[in-house]
C-alpha positions as CSV (number, residue, x, y, z in Angstrom):
1,M,-9.3,87.7,102.7
2,A,-10.1,91.4,102.6
3,V,-12.5,92.5,105.3
4,P,-13.7,96.1,105.7
5,K,-12.2,97.8,108.8
6,G,-15.4,99.7,109.6
7,K,-19.0,100.1,108.8
8,T,-19.8,101.9,105.5
9,S,-21.9,104.9,106.4
10,K,-25.2,105.7,104.8
11,S,-23.7,108.7,103.1
12,K,-20.9,106.7,101.5
13,K,-23.2,103.9,100.5
14,N,-25.8,106.3,98.9
15,T,-23.1,108.4,97.1
16,R,-21.8,105.2,95.5
17,R,-25.3,104.2,94.4
18,A,-26.1,107.7,93.0
19,H,-25.5,106.6,89.4
20,D,-27.4,103.2,89.6
21,S,-30.8,104.7,88.8
22,L,-32.6,103.6,85.6
23,S,-33.6,106.2,83.0
24,A,-36.7,106.0,80.8
25,Q,-36.4,104.8,77.3
26,G,-36.6,107.3,74.5
27,I,-39.7,107.0,72.3
28,S,-39.9,108.2,68.8
29,V,-42.8,108.5,66.4
30,C,-43.2,106.3,63.3
31,P,-43.2,108.6,60.2
32,Q,-45.6,106.4,58.3
33,C,-48.4,105.7,60.9
34,N,-47.5,108.3,63.6
35,E,-47.6,105.6,66.3
36,P,-45.0,105.6,69.2
37,K,-42.1,103.2,68.7
38,L,-38.6,102.6,70.1
39,P,-35.9,104.2,68.1
40,H,-33.8,102.1,65.6
41,R,-36.4,99.3,65.6
42,V,-39.2,98.2,63.2
43,C,-42.6,99.7,63.9
44,A,-44.8,97.1,65.4
45,N,-47.9,98.7,64.0
46,C,-47.1,99.1,60.3
47,G,-43.9,97.0,60.0
48,T,-41.7,99.7,58.4
49,Y,-38.1,100.7,59.1
50,K,-36.4,103.7,57.5
51,G,-39.3,104.1,55.1
52,K,-39.2,100.5,53.8
53,E,-41.6,97.7,54.6
54,V,-39.8,95.0,56.5
55,I,-42.7,93.0,57.8
56,N,-45.9,92.5,55.8
57,S,-48.9,94.4,57.2
58,A,-50.9,91.2,57.3
59,E,-48.3,89.5,59.6
60,A,-48.0,92.5,61.9
């Protein structure tokens, strides 16, 4: 079984973890109701996607 020969230093460990941070999601604005929404998703407020009503306003 593979066992490390020595202790991994803080510098090596933190360099390896440098790319593991999370980035914030991009937020776009709905062209119909000007509410913030996630890109490429149906607007939760008015129920439209790409200018077409996908969900009835009464259901949303």
